[in-house]
C-alpha positions in Angstrom: -51.4 -87.4 -85.7 -52.3 -90.9 -84.5 -51.2 -94.3 -85.8 -53.9 -96.8 -86.5 -54.0 -100.6 -85.9 -56.6 -102.6 -87.8 -57.0 -106.2 -86.6 -59.1 -109.1 -87.9 -60.0 -112.2 -85.9 -60.0 -115.2 -88.2 -61.1 -118.7 -87.8 -61.2 -120.8 -91.0 -61.4 -117.7 -93.2 -58.9 -118.6 -96.0 -61.3 -117.2 -98.6 -61.4 -113.8 -97.0 -58.0 -113.0 -95.6 -56.4 -111.6 -98.7 -59.4 -109.5 -99.6 -59.7 -108.1 -96.1 -56.0 -107.1 -95.9 -56.1 -105.5 -99.3 -59.2 -103.4 -98.4 -57.6 -102.4 -95.1 -54.3 -101.5 -96.6 -55.9 -99.4 -99.3 -57.6 -97.1 -96.9 -54.7 -96.7 -94.4 -52.3 -96.1 -97.3 -54.6 -93.3 -98.5 -54.9 -91.9 -95.0 -51.1 -92.0 -94.6 -50.5 -90.3 -97.9 -53.0 -87.5 -97.1 -51.4 -86.9 -93.7 -54.4 -88.1 -91.7 -52.4 -90.7 -89.7 -48.8 -91.1 -88.9 -48.4 -94.9 -89.3 -50.4 -98.1 -89.3 -50.3 -101.8 -88.8 -52.6 -104.6 -89.8 -52.9 -107.7 -87.5 -54.5 -111.0 -88.4 -55.5 -113.1 -85.4 -55.5 -116.7 -86.6 -57.6 -118.4 -84.0 -56.3 -122.0 -84.5 -57.9 -122.4 -87.9 -58.0 -125.8 -89.4 -58.0 -124.7 -93.0 -55.3 -122.7 -94.9 -55.9 -119.4 -93.1 -52.5 -119.6 -91.3 -50.6 -120.2 -94.6 -52.4 -117.5 -96.5 -51.9 -115.0 -93.7 -48.2 -115.8 -93.2 -47.6 -115.4 -96.9 -49.2 -112.0 -97.0 -47.3 -110.8 -93.9 -44.0 -112.0 -95.4 -44.3 -109.3 -98.1 -45.2 -106.4 -95.9 -43.6 -105.5 -92.6 -46.7 -103.5 -91.5 -48.8 -106.7 -91.6 -48.5 -109.1 -88.7 -50.0 -112.5 -87.9 -50.6 -113.9 -84.4 -51.4 -117.6 -84.2 -53.4 -119.2 -81.4 -52.4 -122.7 -80.7 -55.9 -123.5 -79.5 -59.2 -121.9 -80.4 -60.0 -119.1 -78.0 -63.3 -117.9 -79.6 -64.2 -114.4 -80.8 -63.6 -112.9 -77.3 -60.2 -114.4 -77.0 -59.2 -113.3 -80.4 -60.3 -109.8 -79.8 -58.5 -109.6 -76.5 -55.3 -110.7 -78.3 -55.9 -108.0 -81.0 -56.4 -105.2 -78.5 -53.4 -106.4 -76.3 -51.0 -106.5 -79.3 -52.1 -103.3 -81.0 -49.2 -100.8 -80.9 -50.9 -97.7 -82.4 -52.9 -95.1 -80.7 -56.2 -95.9 -82.4 -57.6 -99.4 -83.0 -60.2 -100.6 -85.5 -61.6 -104.1 -84.9 -63.5 -105.7 -87.8 -64.8 -109.1 -89.0 -62.7 -110.4 -91.8 -65.6 -110.9 -94.1 -65.8 -107.1 -94.6 -69.3 -106.3 -93.4 -68.8 -102.7 -94.3 -66.8 -100.6 -96.7 -63.3 -100.1 -95.1 -63.3 -96.6 -96.5 -65.7 -95.8 -93.6 -62.6 -95.8 -91.4 -61.8 -92.3 -92.7 -65.2 -91.0 -91.6 -65.0 -92.7 -88.2 -61.5 -91.4 -87.6 -62.7 -87.8 -88.4 -65.6 -88.3 -86.0 -63.2 -89.4 -83.3 -61.0 -86.4 -83.7 -63.8 -83.8 -84.2 -65.9 -85.0 -81.3 -63.1 -86.1 -79.1 -64.6 -89.6 -78.8 -63.1 -92.6 -77.1 -65.1 -95.0 -79.2 -66.8 -94.7 -82.5 -69.3 -97.5 -83.1 -71.2 -98.1 -86.4 -74.7 -99.5 -86.7 -76.2 -101.1 -89.8 -78.8 -99.3 -91.9 -80.3 -102.4 -93.4 -80.0 -106.0 -92.2 -82.6 -107.7 -94.2 -80.1 -109.6 -96.3 -79.0 -111.8 -93.4 -82.4 -113.3 -92.8 -85.3 -112.9 -90.4 -83.8 -115.1 -87.7 -80.7 -113.1 -87.2 -82.6 -109.8 -87.5 -85.0 -110.9 -84.7 -82.1 -112.3 -82.6 -80.2 -109.0 -82.9 -83.1 -106.8 -82.1 -83.9 -108.8 -79.0 -80.3 -108.9 -77.9 -79.9 -105.1 -78.3 -83.2 -104.6 -76.3 -81.9 -106.9 -73.6 -78.6 -105.1 -73.2 -80.5 -101.8 -73.1 -82.9 -103.0 -70.4 -80.2 -104.6 -68.2 -77.4 -102.1 -68.5 -79.0 -98.9 -69.9 -76.6 -98.9 -72.8 -77.8 -96.7 -75.6 -76.0 -98.3 -78.5 -78.1 -99.3 -81.5 -76.1 -102.3 -82.8 -73.9 -103.5 -80.0 -72.5 -106.6 -81.7 -71.6 -105.0 -85.1 -68.0 -105.5 -85.8 -67.1 -101.8 -86.3 -65.5 -100.4 -83.2 -62.8 -97.7 -83.5 -61.3 -97.2 -80.1 -58.5 -95.3 -78.5 -55.9 -97.7 -77.1 -55.6 -95.7 -73.9 -59.1 -96.9 -72.8 -57.6 -100.3 -71.9 -55.6 -98.6 -69.1 -59.1 -98.6 -67.4 -60.9 -101.5 -69.0 -60.0 -105.2 -68.7 -62.1 -107.5 -71.0 -62.9 -111.0 -69.8 -65.4 -112.5 -72.2 -64.4 -115.4 -74.4 -67.4 -115.3 -76.7 -69.5 -112.7 -78.6 -70.6 -111.0 -75.4 -67.2 -109.2 -75.6 -68.6 -106.4 -77.7 -71.3 -105.6 -75.1 -68.8 -105.9 -72.3 -66.5 -103.4 -73.9 -69.3 -100.9 -74.6 -71.0 -101.3 -71.2 -67.7 -100.8 -69.3 -66.7 -97.8 -71.4 -70.2 -96.2 -71.0 -70.3 -96.7 -67.2 -66.8 -95.3 -66.9 -67.9 -92.1 -68.6 -66.0 -92.6 -71.9 -67.4 -90.8 -74.9 -69.1 -93.1 -77.4 -70.5 -91.8 -80.7 -72.4 -93.7 -83.4 -73.0 -93.5 -87.1 -74.8 -95.5 -89.6 -73.2 -97.5 -92.4 -74.2 -99.8 -95.3 -74.0 -103.5 -94.4 -72.7 -106.2 -96.7 -73.8 -109.7 -95.9 -71.2 -112.5 -96.0 -70.9 -113.8 -99.5 -68.6 -116.8 -98.8 -68.5 -119.4 -96.0 -71.0 -119.6 -93.2 -71.4 -117.4 -90.2 -72.0 -119.1 -86.8 -72.9 -115.9 -84.9 -76.6 -116.8 -84.6 -76.1 -120.5 -83.8 -77.7 -121.7 -80.6 -74.3 -122.5 -79.1 -73.1 -118.9 -79.6 -76.4 -117.5 -78.2 -76.2 -119.7 -75.1 -72.5 -118.7 -74.6 -73.5 -115.0 -74.8 -76.2 -115.5 -72.2 -73.9 -117.5 -69.9 -71.2 -114.8 -70.0 -73.8 -112.1 -69.5 -75.0 -113.9 -66.4 -71.5 -114.4 -65.1 -70.5 -110.8 -65.6 -73.8 -109.2 -64.7 -73.0 -108.3 -61.1 -69.5 -107.0 -62.0 -70.9 -104.8 -64.8 -73.7 -103.4 -62.7 -71.4 -102.7 -59.8 -69.3 -100.3 -61.9 -70.1 -96.8 -60.6 -71.5 -94.7 -63.4 -69.4 -91.6 -64.2 -71.5 -88.7 -65.3 
């Protein structure tokens, strides 16, 4: 049996921290009780939040030794927070998710079964219905996925969706460099070109109910394009393993 790490990048997410940890703990406690996994940990990556995220996270962690908080002294962006999460995960299987719970955390059980049954290195979910997040983000996402497919031949339906279940051992072969939201694509492109097994499944999507997402802001989009341009030659030079 594997142990599971769940980690949440968090920047000014004081309204979501407790709910996210409770949802994560509920599913892994159940998996542990039923003998599906051997152990677990939950990590909150506080990316130099300026609200009460750090205080809330530390309070939760003080009551449960399986919950850890890592504080960035300066904001490192989504990519930096994800690199921190992957680097500090101690269990064999890692789930990365946004802290606003864009999917039912019970889907972890399904994804973990898929990983075992199909001997996958990565299980990546895609959203069935995205209409709740607005036309602009829907168009942006479709264009982005099409661009990634065209440039890198990556056959992943929803490359930036924050549901990636990965085996920790893949990072013996993959080093992530992105600071921004291109990190999801970087991870999937490198894994695909190195011949790692990626499987996908669909899930219901729950739009953020509190706070404001910045993932479709022009600054985020420009950063994605800049990092894509910077890493393009490196990614294309990786010899594809059949």
